[in-house]
N, C-alpha and C positions, 0 to 999 in steps of 0.2 A: 504494500500500500504506500502511496505517496503521502508524506506527512511533514508537518512543521509545528513549531512551538511559537505561540503568539500571545501578546498582551491584548486582552479583549477591551474594546472601547466601552466606557460607561454610556448609558442610554442617551443622555442629553448630548454628549460629544458626538456619538454615533449619528443621532438625528440631524445635528447641525452639519456633520460631514456629508450626509445625504443632500441637505439643502445646498451646500457648496458645490457638490457634483452636479446638481440640477442647474445651478447658475452657469457652471462651466459648459454644460452640454449645449447651451444656447450659443456658445461662442467657439467651441472646439469640436471638430469631428473626431470620432474614434469609437472604440468599443469600451464603454464605461463598465467598470466593475459592478457586479451585482451588489446592491446595497447591504444585503445580509452578510456579504463577505468582507466588509471593512474590518481591518485588524492591523496590529503593528507586529510584524514578524520579528522574533528574537533569534530564531535559528531555523533554517530550512534544512530538513533532514533528507529529503528525496525519498527513494523507495526503501522501506523498512519491512521486516517480517514481524511476527508476533513476539518473538524473543526480544528483538530490538525495541519494539513498542514498550515492553515492560522495563527495559533499561532506560528508555527515554522518560518514562513516568518516574522511575527512581531518581534520575538526574534532576527532574523538575522538583521533586520533593526536597532534595538536598539543597538545590539552588535557592528555593523560595523560603527556606526555613529562616524565621526571624525577620523577614522583610515586610515592611508595611506597604500601604498603598503608594502608588506611583503617580506623581503629578504629570498632567498632560497639558501642553500649551501648543497651539498651532504656530508654525514658523514659515508661512508662505508656501509657494508652489515651487516644484522642481521637476526635472525630467531626466530620464536616462535615454540615451539615444539621440537621434537627429530630430529637429523640429518638425519634419514632415512625416516622421514615423517614430514617435516617442512613447515611452511609458511616463505618464503624467502622475505626479504624486503631490500630496500635501506633507510638508515636513513637520516634525514634532521637535520642539526645542529640546536641546540636550539638557539633562539635569543629572546630578550625581546618582540618584537612586535608580533611574532608568538605565544609565550606563552600567551601574553595578549589577543590576539584574541580568542584562545581556551578557556581561562578562562571566557571572556565576553560572548561567545556563550553559555557556560554551565550555567553561572549565569542567563542569560536571559531565557533559557529553564526552569531552576528551578523556576524563578519568575512566569512563566506561567503554572507551574505544569506539564510540559511535561517530560516524561520519556526518558532516553537515557542510553547508556552503560556507566557506571561510572568508568570504568577502568581508571587509570591515563593516561593522554595524553602523547603519545610517537609519535613524529613527524616521520612518515615513509610513504613510498610508497610501497605497496605490489606488488611484481614482480611475484611470483609463489606460488602455493599451492601444497600440496602433493609432495614437492620437496625432492629428495634424494641427499643430499649433498655428494660430493666426499670425500674420506678419505684423499686425498692429497690436498696440498695447491692449490688454484686457481691461474691461471696466472695473470699477471698485467692486470687491467681492466681500461677502460676509463670511468670515472664518469662524470655526467653533470657538466658544468661550472656554477658558481654562477649566479643567475638571480633574478628577482623580480616578485612576484605574485600579481595580481590586482583584482581577482574575487573570491567571495565566492558564492557557489551554493548549493541549496537544490536539491538533486538528488533522483529520484525514482529508486529502484533497482529491476530488474526482473530476477529471477533465472530460468535457463533452464539446460538441459543436457550439453550444450556447455559452460556453465559458466554464470556469471552475465552480464547483460546489464544495462547501466545506462542512464537514461533520465533526462535532466535538467528540473526542475520545476520552479525555481526562482533563479535569479542571481543578486548579488549586486557588483558594481564596487567599489573598495577601492581607496580613495584619490581623 
């Protein structure tokens, strides 16, 4: 199964991210992410089996032990790729607790010899893929208000022609 570990967005922040994506969809062509799929990836595991799933859950337990809620604040838009074929995302401001959580998750995965995408952690929420960004400046946008996240989840990712669908497999409450 294809899997990843993510920080779930609190309800208000999630709804406001949906509103932001709706605003953007009026200005940007692309395949916008399903709104139920908005999350902040901490570690992308790729394909894992049931034994590795258990190890990932153990890694999450160890990494999240003693950690409280994580502050979230939006930090503008960014992209991966070219302006005419980009992955469009909303950044999340760096903060010590968020960085520590990502570092702990990855260290615990390493301790269990579990593979993951080792690209440097960049806190973001993917809004659209195959986006064609306009050549003109975007109008003012309403970004989500600051909030606090309290759940870390191991998700199964199922790909289809309509895009990815995420199924929670295991969740830990922070704090």
